[in-house]
N, C-alpha and C positions, 0 to 999 in steps of 0.2 A: 497551578502549573502541574503538568503530568509528570510523574516520576518515570525514570528509565530503569530498565533492568538489563543486565548484561548477558543473559543467556536465554535461549528458547528451548522448547521441548526436545529438539534434536541436537542440542548442544551448541548451536550457533552462538557466538559471542562477539562483542565489539572487538574489531581488529581482524576478524576472520575474513577471508575472501568470500565475496557474495556468491551464492550458488548460481549456476548458469540458468538461463531461462530464454524461451522464445514463445510468445503467445499472440494469438489473434486479438485485436483490440477494436474498440468502437471506431466508427468512421472509416472502415476498410483498412485500418493500419495493422502493422505487426510491431510488437515491441520485443527487443532482445537485449541481453547483456552485451553481446558483441557490438551491436549498433551504438551502445552507450559508452563504449570503451573510451577512457580518458575524460569522461564527463561525470560530474556529481549529479545524483538524482534522489528523489524520494520515491520509495516503493511502499505503498500502504495497502494492507489487506483488510477487507471488510466483508461481513457475512452475506449480505443480500442487497442487490440493487433495489432502489425505490421503496425502502423501508425507512421509518422516521430517523433513526440514528445514523444510518448510512447516507441518507439524503443530506442531513445536516453536516456530516463530515465532508462529503463530496462538495457541497456548496461552499463550505469553509475553505477548502483547498482551492476551489475555483475563484473565490473572491480574492485570495492572496496570491494567485498564480503570477501576476505581474511582478510581485515582490520576489517570488521564488526564481522566476526567469531573470530578474534583475541581478540576483545573486549567482546566476549561471547554472541553475538547477532545473531539471524537468521533474514533473510529478506524474506518477503512474498509479492508478488504482487497480486492485486485483480482487476478483471474486470468482466463484465457481459458476456464476450465471452464464448462460449461452450469449454469444455476441449479439444476437437479435434483441435480447432483453437489455443488454448494455447500450445498444444504439438508441432504444426507446428512452431509457433513463437519461442518457446524455442529451438527447433532443429535448426532452421534457424540462430539464433544468439548465439548458444551454452550457453543458460541461464540455469544454474544448480540449482538455487534456485526455490522454488515452485511458480508457477503462478496459483492462485486459481480462480475457476469459481463460480461466484455468479449469475448464470443465473436467478434464481427465484427473486433475488433482496433483500432478507431479510437482508443480511449483509450490503450492501451499504445503505439501509434505516436505519438500526440500528446505523450505524456510521454517519448518516446525510450527506452523500456525493452524494445522488441521488437528483439532483436539477433541477429546470427549467433553461435552458440556452437559448441563442438567437444567431442565425446566420443569417445575412442579414435580420434582422427584423422578422425572423420566430422563434417562441418559440418551444422548444422541451425539453424532459427530457434526462438528461445524467449525467455521473459521473463528479463531481468536483474534479480535480486532487488534492488529499489530502494525507498527510503522517502522520501516528501516530507512536510515539515512546512509546512502552509499557514496563514498568519496570517489574522486577522480582516479584514485589508485585501485579501484575495484574492491576496496575493503569496506566492511561495515563500520561506519563511524559511530552510529547510535542506534539503539533499539528501544522502542516504546512498546511494552506489552500491556494487555488488558486495558486498552485505551478507553478513557472516558472522553467523549467528544468535546465538551466545553473547555476551551483554552488549549486544546491539543495542537491545532494548526499553528497557533502563535508560538508554542514551545518548539515545534519542529522548525518553523521559520527562524527563530532565534538561533537554534543549533546550526541550521544550514548556513546562515550568514556568518557564523563563526568558523566555518570550514576553511 
């Protein structure tokens, strides 16, 4: 089971009002906090479309989508990839939930998931794989930081069903 942590780099914590967002998404859609008002949803941030870990995570959410919807929740994936790449990713893996594009980075920064990372001793900026469970009241119910993909979707689903 993935452990939750209650704060992000920008100080967001469980119980805080979710930062506002509006983004273009796969399939010609737009996703926004305003459109989700009064509804619970999962907002998960992933580093890059069509990479092994991100594909496994997206397919996991896709496989459990019926269960999330049955619990009254939408699922939205967010990366900094352009919409065109997200459309190809969604089509390749038959992902029907919205994959949102935050190319400008305002949403990843507002949620505190744009962080300095390191690979082979070289520092770079990237998305810290993080999931937010947002309640119908617009508040952050749970935060999962530094997500390890195996077992993560199940942990989120369990928390979502308990909302």
